[in-house]
C-alpha positions as CSV (number, residue, x, y, z in Angstrom):
1,S,33.6,6.4,-45.2
2,Q,29.9,6.8,-46.4
3,M,28.8,8.4,-43.1
4,P,28.6,12.2,-42.9
5,H,31.4,12.3,-40.3
6,G,33.4,9.6,-42.0
7,R,36.3,12.0,-43.0
8,M,36.4,13.8,-39.6
9,P,39.6,13.3,-37.5
10,L,39.0,10.7,-34.8
11,P,39.6,13.1,-31.8
12,S,37.1,15.6,-33.3
13,F,34.6,12.8,-33.9
14,W,34.8,11.5,-30.3
15,K,34.5,15.1,-29.0
16,M,31.3,15.5,-31.1
17,V,29.9,12.3,-29.7
18,E,30.7,13.3,-26.1
19,D,29.0,16.7,-26.6
20,T,25.9,15.1,-28.1
21,L,25.6,12.6,-25.3
22,Q,26.0,15.4,-22.6
23,Q,23.4,17.5,-24.4
24,S,21.0,14.5,-24.6
25,G,21.6,13.7,-20.9
26,A,20.8,17.3,-19.9
27,Q,17.6,17.2,-22.0
28,L,16.6,13.9,-20.4
29,R,17.1,15.3,-16.9
30,T,15.0,18.4,-17.7
31,F,12.3,16.1,-19.1
32,C,12.3,13.9,-16.0
33,Q,12.1,17.0,-13.7
34,T,9.2,18.4,-15.7
35,F,7.4,15.1,-15.8
36,E,7.7,14.7,-12.0
37,T,6.3,18.2,-11.4
38,V,3.5,18.1,-14.0
39,A,2.4,14.5,-13.7
40,P,-1.4,14.4,-13.3
41,S,-3.0,13.4,-10.0
42,P,-4.6,9.9,-10.1
43,V,-8.2,9.8,-11.3
44,T,-10.6,8.8,-8.7
45,Q,-12.1,5.5,-9.8
46,P,-14.8,3.5,-8.2
47,L,-13.4,0.9,-5.8
48,N,-14.0,-2.8,-6.3
49,P,-15.7,-4.5,-3.3
50,A,-12.5,-6.0,-2.0
51,E,-10.7,-2.6,-2.2
52,E,-13.7,-0.9,-0.6
53,R,-13.6,-3.4,2.4
54,K,-9.9,-2.7,2.7
55,V,-10.5,1.1,2.8
56,L,-13.3,0.7,5.4
57,S,-10.9,-1.4,7.5
58,L,-8.2,1.2,7.3
59,V,-10.7,4.0,8.3
60,S,-11.9,2.0,11.3
61,K,-8.3,1.3,12.4
62,H,-6.6,4.6,11.7
63,G,-9.4,7.2,11.0
64,P,-10.3,9.0,7.8
65,D,-7.7,11.8,8.3
66,K,-4.8,9.2,8.0
67,L,-5.8,7.9,4.5
68,Y,-3.6,8.7,1.5
69,Q,-3.7,7.7,-2.1
70,V,-0.7,6.6,-4.1
71,T,-0.1,9.0,-7.0
72,S,2.2,6.9,-9.1
73,N,3.5,3.3,-9.0
74,I,6.0,2.6,-6.3
75,S,8.7,-0.1,-6.6
76,G,10.1,-0.9,-3.2
77,S,13.9,-1.1,-3.5
78,K,15.1,-1.3,0.2
79,D,14.2,-3.6,3.0
80,L,10.8,-2.8,4.5
81,D,9.8,-0.8,1.3
82,L,6.4,-1.5,-0.2
83,T,5.6,-2.0,-3.8
84,L,2.2,-0.3,-4.5
85,Q,0.2,0.6,-7.6
86,R,-1.1,4.1,-8.5
87,G,-4.5,4.7,-6.9
88,Q,-4.1,2.4,-4.0
89,I,-5.3,3.7,-0.6
90,V,-3.0,3.4,2.4
91,A,-3.1,4.7,6.0
92,L,-0.3,6.8,7.4
93,L,1.3,5.3,10.5
94,Q,4.4,7.6,10.8
95,S,5.6,10.5,8.7
96,V,9.2,9.5,9.3
97,D,11.4,6.4,8.8
98,T,13.6,4.7,11.4
99,K,16.5,7.0,10.7
100,G,14.4,10.2,11.0
101,N,14.1,10.7,7.2
102,T,10.8,12.6,6.6
103,S,10.7,11.8,2.9
104,R,9.9,8.1,3.6
105,W,6.7,7.4,5.5
106,L,5.5,4.2,7.2
107,V,2.1,3.2,5.9
108,D,-0.4,0.4,6.4
109,A,-1.5,-0.9,3.0
110,G,-4.4,-3.0,4.5
111,G,-2.2,-5.9,5.4
112,P,1.5,-5.3,4.6
113,R,3.1,-2.4,6.4
114,G,6.2,-0.7,5.1
115,F,7.9,2.5,3.9
116,V,7.0,4.5,0.8
117,P,8.2,7.9,-0.6
118,A,6.2,10.7,0.9
119,G,6.1,12.5,-2.4
120,K,4.1,9.8,-4.0
121,L,1.2,10.1,-1.6
122,Q,-1.6,12.6,-1.5
123,P,-4.5,12.9,1.1
124,Y,-7.5,10.8,0.1
């Protein structure tokens, strides 16, 4: 009874709550879309010796034109998906998955091979 809406009829109160949740959901979706399109590219950082050896190995196996850098953390959720950190270097093996989906690419991460979202890779 001390709340601002305490005297509001229950159906009106639930309608107000539903409208507020829908508005908040729309704002969250807009924010997520904006964040995905405006997210900064990874900052090039010096590679540690182990990472440098891995990159040299990927270049020798696949060539420099096949190297890509991960632009944001990737959590593999399906079978054969890789979990990678932002900034990691991978080599492109195929720009399509086993079902012909071009939004999932097969990559070599310097040991493990698997699929990652193409939109989270940029040429290195």
